[in-house]
N, C-alpha and C positions, 0 to 999 in steps of 0.2 A: 229653464223655460225653452219653448220650441222656436226655432228660427228656420226659415227656408234657406237652404244652401243654393249655390249658383246653378245647381242642376235641378233644383225644384223638390228635392227630397227634404224631410224634416230631420233635423238632427237634435238629439236631447243632450244638452250640455249641462252639467251640473256646475254652473257658474253663478256666483252671487253678484246680482246686479249692482253696478256702481251707483245708479240712481234709485233709491227706494220708493220714490214718488211714482215714476213711470215704468220701473222695471227695465230700463234701457230701451223701451219701446220709442221713446222720444215724444210721445203723445199721452195726453190724459183727457178724461171726460170731465168737463166742468160741471160741478153740482150747482145748478141755478134753478130758480123758480120756472115752472112750466112756461110762463109768458115771457120769459127772457129770451132775447135774440140768440144767445149762446145755448139755449136749451137743446139737448140731443146732439150737440157738436162735440168734436174733439179738438183740443187746442195744443200747441207746441208746449212741451214741458219747460219749466224754468231752467233745467239742467242744459237745455240747448242753447241758452243764452250766456252761460258762464264761460267767457273766453279764457279766463285764467285757470280754469279747473284742469289739472295735469291729466286727468283720465278722459277728457273730452275726445281726444283723437281715437282712443279705444272704443268709446261709445259710438262715435260716428261711423267707425268701421263695422261695428257689429249691426248697427242700424242700417248701413248702406246694403246689407244682404249680398254683398259681392263675393263672399267665400273665397275660393282659390283665385278668382279673377282680380283680387288685390295686387297680383304681381305685375299686372299689365300697366305700363305707363308710357309716356312719350319718349322718355329718355332711352328706353330699351327697344323702341320700335323704329325699324328702318323707314324713313320717309317715303321711299319708293315701294314699300311692301315687299311681298315674297315672290310675286310673279315675275317671270322673265320676258313677258310681252310688254313692248314699249307703251302701248296704249293703256294697258292696265296699270303700269307704273305711273304714267302721267295722271290717270284718274285717282289713284290712291295718294299720290303726292298732294294734289289739290285738296282732297278730302282730309288728308293729315293736317294741312295748314289751317283749314276751317275748323277742325276739331280742336286744335291747340288754342286757336284764337277764342273759340267759344268757351273753352274751360276756363279762361282767365276772366272772361266777361259774359256769362250765360244770360242772354236775353233772347226771348222768343224760343222758337223750336228749331232743333237740328234733326233732319231725317237722312239716314243712310239706307240706300237701297242697292241691291246687287244679289247675285247668286251665292250659294253656300260656299264658304271658304274665301270670300273676297275681302275680309277684314272688317266687316261692319261691327261685330260684337267687340272686336279688339279695340277699335276706336272709341266705341261708346263706353267701354269699361276704362279706357285711359282718360277720357273726360271725366268720368264719375270719381276715379282715384284722385285726380288733380283737384277737384272741387272739394273732396274730403280733406285734402292735404291743406287747402286754403280755410279749413274750419268750418265749412258749411255743410249741413245734412243732406244726404242723397239717398234716394231709394231705387235700387236696381232690381228689376224683376223680369223674368222670362215669362212672356204673356200666357202660355198654356198653364204654367205653374200658378200664375196670378189667379186664373180663373178656378183651378182646383182648390187653391186656398180659400178663395171667397166661398166656394161651395162647402168646404169643410168647416166654415165658421157657423154654419147652421146646426151643427151637431152639438149635443149637450156637453161633450168633453172638451170642446174648444176652449182654449185659454183666453181668446179674445172674441168679442162679439162681431157679427157681420157689420153692423154699422160702424164700429170702431175701426175695423181694418179697412173697410171701404173709404172712410173719411181720411184715413192715414194716407192711403194711395192717392186720393184726389187731390189732397191739400199739402202733400210733401213739398218743401221748397224746391227740390230738383228731383225730377222723376226720369228714369231710363226704362222704357218699354222695349224689351229685346224680343224680335220675331213677331211683331204685330202681323196677323193675318195668316200666321202659321199653325193656329189652333183649329181643332175640329169644332166647327161653329154650330151654335144653336141660337135661336131667337134670343134666348136669355143671355147668352154670352155677348152676342152682338149688342144688346141693349146696354149691358153693364159697361162694356169698353167705350161704347159712345158716350155715356154719361161722364165717364172719367175724362175722355178726350174733350167733350164739349165744355166741361167745367174749366179745364186747364186752359182751353183755347180762349174762352170768354174772359178769364182772369189774366191771360197772357203769362202764365207761369212757366218758367224754364223747363223744357222737356226735351228729351232725346229719344228717338225712335228708330229701330232698325226694321227694315222690311225685306223679306225674302220673295216678294212678288211685286209686280207693277202697281203703281198707285191706282191705275184704271181697273184693277181687279179687286179693289176693296169696296166696301159698302159705300154707296154713293154719298152718305152723309159724311163719311170719313174723307172721301175725296174732296169734298167742299172745304174742309178744315185744313187738310194737308195742301190744297191748292193755293192757299193764301200766301202770295210771295212776300206780302209786308210783314208776316210774322214768321213764316217758315222758309228755312234754307234747306234745299235738298242737295245731297252729295251722291252722285251715281258711281258705284264701284263695279262696273261691268253691267252687262245685259241682264236684266231680271227675267226669270222664267225661261231662259234659253235652254235649259235642260232640266231633267227631272221627270217625275211621274206624269205630269200634264203634257209634255212635248210630244209623246207618242200616242196618247189616249185619243181614240177616235180617228186614228189615222187609217187610210186605205192600204190593204196589204199589198206588197210588191208583186206578188203573184197575180192577184186580181187585176191590178193595173197593167200588167203585162198582157194578159189575156183578153180583157173586156175593154176594147177600144171601139171608137166608131167605125174604124176600118174593118174590124172583124165582125160587125154586126150584120147578120144575114137577114134581109128583109124578105127573103123567099120562104122563111118559115120552115117548119118540119111537115111537109107535104100539105101546106096551108092552100086553102082555096083563095078565090080572088078577094073577097071582102076581108079575109084575115091578113092577106099580103097588104092590103091598103091600110089596115090599122098599124101594121108594123112601119110602113112607110111614113105615115103621119106621125107616129110616136118618134121615129128617128129624126124627122124634121124638127119637131118640137125640141127634142133633146140638144141638137146641134145648135139651134137658136138660143137656147137657154144657157148652154155652155159658153156661147160667145157673149151674151149679155144677160146675165142671170138677174132679171127683175121679177119681183113677186114670188109666187109659189108655183111649183109644178107638181102635179099629183098623177102618178101613173097607177091605173087600176087593172087587174087582170089575174088570171089563174097562175098557180105555180108554174115556173118554167117558161113563161111567155116572153121573157126578155126584159122584165123590169130592172132586175139587178144589173144587167149588163148595161143598160143605158144610164142607169144612175152612177155606176162606176166610171163610165166613159166621161160623163159630165164632170165628175170630181177630178178625174185625171186631167182635163183640160184646164180647170181652175187652179189646181196645184202647180201646173207648169208656169202659171202667171203669178206664183207666189202668194196666192190667197190662203187664208186660214180655213180650211175645209175640215169638218168633223163629220164622220161617217159611222153611223151606229145601227146595229140590230137594236130595236127598241127594248127587247128583253134584256140585253147586255147593259144598255144605258141605265135602265132602272136598278138593275143589280149593283152596278158600280156606285150610283148615288146612294143606295142603302148602305153599302160598305163604308161610305165616307162618314156616316154617323158613328161608327165604332170608334172607341177610345184609341185603338191601335192605328188608325188611319194616319198616314203621313201626309195627307192633303185634305184640306177641309172641304166640307160639302159646298160651302159657298163658293169656293174658287172653282170647283167642278162645274156647279150649276151656271155660274156666271160665264164660264168659258164656252159652254154649249149654247146659252141663250144669245150670246153676242158674236158667234162665229161668222165669218164672211159668207160661208155657205154651210148649211146644216142639211145633212141627208139622214132621214129616218127610214129605215128598211123594215118591211114586214109590220106595218102600223096596223092595229086592230081598233078600227073605229067603233066597234060595239062596246069594247072594253069590259066584256062579261067576265073575263078571267083575270082582271087586274084589281088590286086592292084600291081602297078609297084613297090612300096616300099616293099610290101611283097615278091614279087618275087626276088628282090634284096637281101633281108635279108636271105632268104632260100638259094640262090645261095651262098652268103658269108659263111654261115654256113656249107654247105655240101662240097663246094670246099675246105674249110680249113680242114675239117675232112678227105677228100680224100687225100689231100696232106700230112697230118700228119699220114695217115694210121690209124686213130682212129676208134675202134669198133662201128659200127653203124648198127641198125636194122630199117627197114622200112617196113610198111605194106600199101598196095594200092590194088585198084580194078584191075587196069592195068597201063601200062605206057603211055597209050594215043596214039596219033598219032605218027608216025615215025618222030622224030626230032633230027637227030644225031648231029646237030650243037648246041643243047641246052646244057648249061654247066653241068647240071645234067644227062640228058639222056645220053650224050656222055661218062660220067664216069660209067654208068651201063654196057657199053660194055666191060669194062676191066675185063676179067674173072680171071685175076691173083689176083684180090682184091675183086671182088663182086660176090656173088653167088645169082642168081635170081631164086627163087623156086615157080613155080605155083601150086596152090591147086585147083583141080577141084572137089568140093564135094558139096552135097546139104546143104542148110542152116540147121544148127542143131537146130535152134529155130522154124522151121516150125511146125505147128500143126501136131500132130500124133507122135512126137517124145516122146517115153515112157521112155527113160533113161537119163543118164547125158547129160547136154546140154553144148556143146562147143560154143564159140562165135567168 
C-alpha cells in the first residue's frame, strides 16, 4: 500500500499489513445505517487499542508517516541547538524544555515559529517520536504534501477516499503539521486547512505546528486560533521572516535611493514656465509633508518624466530611514509576481505575498493605469482588493499615474479618489526632465 514519506513522495512498499482490518491505516469506516450518528465517519481501528500487541510499535511508526525523521529524539539533541549565537541558544533551550514536557503530557497545542534551519521540525519530530514510544498514535505531515495528498484522493486510482483521509487527519489523536503557511495557497487549500485546525481547536486535540512565517501573516481565522493562549503555547526560535524571498521583494533599489532625494529634486524644471514651476514646487511640498507624516493617500498625476518617480522614491527613502516597511512596485511587476505565486514551483505562497503588500507601512504603486484597459479581469480584481483594503484601513499609499483616465465614478478605485478627507491628488504639469537639451540634474 502507498504511504507518504517525510518528504511528501509516495513510496510503494510490498509489505503485508499487520492489521487486516484497517491495513495499518489505523482507521476504519463504520458500516452503519444512514441515520446513525457515526454514518460517514471513520473510527480508530481496534488494533490501536491492543496495548499488548508486539507489532503495535511497528504499526504506530508506519502510521506516524515519519519516515527518516524517526531518528530524531530528545536524547540525541543538544539542548542549546546548533547555533553559536547566545540568544539563539537560549531560545532553543527554552523550546527544547517545553517540547520535552509536551511530549510526556500532550495537552493543547504547541507552535514552533522561526526561520528555516532554526530547529522547528527537529523538535516537532522529537515530540512525535516520543509519543510513539509511549504507545500513542501520531500523524506527522508536511503541509504542502498534505494538500497534494488530499487532492490525489479525488482520482479513481486512489487507495483511500478523500473523506476517509480527511477524517483521519482531522481526528488523529496527535497531529503534527509541519510548515503551515509555506504552501502555495488557493481558496480551497485555505478552507481545508482551516477546517482541520478549527475542528481540532474546538475539540482541544493535541496538535504541534511549525511555522516559517509570523503568525500575523497567516489567514486571520488561523490567527484567532493560534492566538488563544489558554490552549496554545508558542515557542519562538529566532525572528520569523527576517530573510528569504520576501525580505527584498518590493525594495527600492540603492541606485534610485542615491539619486532621487528631496535635495536633488529641481523645481526649476526643464525650461519650465512659471505655472509649470509652481506645480513642481507644490508637488515637492506635498511630498515632503507626506514623507514626514504619511497619512492617507497621495496621488501624483502627470506626463512621463515630470518628476513623479523622483518624488515617490524620495518619500520612500525618508520612511525607510525611519525603519518603516516600505514596498515599492511598478504595477506590472507586482501583478506578474503575484501570478507567479500560483505556480506549484513557487517557494512563497500567494497569500503571504498579497498580505505583505496589503499591510505594508507604506505602499508605493508606480505607473498605475486607472483605465485598466490592458489588464485582465483577475488583475483588476486583485488591484481592487488591494486598494479597497488599504482605503478602508486608512493605510498610507502613494500612487503615480499619467492621469485618472475616463470619468468612472462607479469604479471602486476611482470613486475613492474623490474622498478629499483621505486622498490628495496632485497634478504635475512640467516638461520631461529627460528631454534632450537638459543640461543639469535629471529628474524622472
